C-alpha positions, 0 to 999 in steps of 0.5 A, a space after each residue: 558709062 556715056 561717051 562723055 565719062 569715057 573721054 574724062 576718063 581717057 584724058 584723065 589717064 592721058 595725064 597720068 601718061 598710062 597711054 594705052 589704057 586712055 585709048 581702051 577708054 577713048 575708043 569706047 567714047 568714040 565707039 559711043 559718039 562717033 562725032 565727037 571730034 575731042 574724042 578723037 583728037 585725044 586719043 590721036 595724042 595717045 597714039 601720038 605719045 605711044 609713037 605710033 604714027 599711023 593710028 595718031 594721023 588717022 585720029 587727028 584726020 577724022 578730027 579735022 574731019 568733023 570739026 574743021 576749025 579745030 585748031 588743036 587737032 591741026 596742031 598735033 596733026 603737024 606733030 605726027 607729020 613733023 615726026 613722019 618726015 611730012 615738013 610741008 605737012 607739018 607747016 601747013 597744020 601750024 599754019 592753019 593752027 593759028 587762023 582757028 587756035 584762040 590767041 
């Protein structure tokens, strides 16, 4: 399978709330295409839903490094930061999201 196919499968698993299985698929997507911010964002979201904030934060950070204008990654990182008690970081990310998300 290609990275795009693994990512699509991972997103499908996320939609079915099969987060651990989604992470496995998204691991393959990241391994095959480590320059895809979308794969990191999707995997981070699966980690977020499992409340594995450390791994989620790392993935959202990487998605933003790869695409500094990725609004959804800022949103997701803001959610993680809020869950981790970083109110200022969460607010900053949610404001950055507005700069890059379509209105």
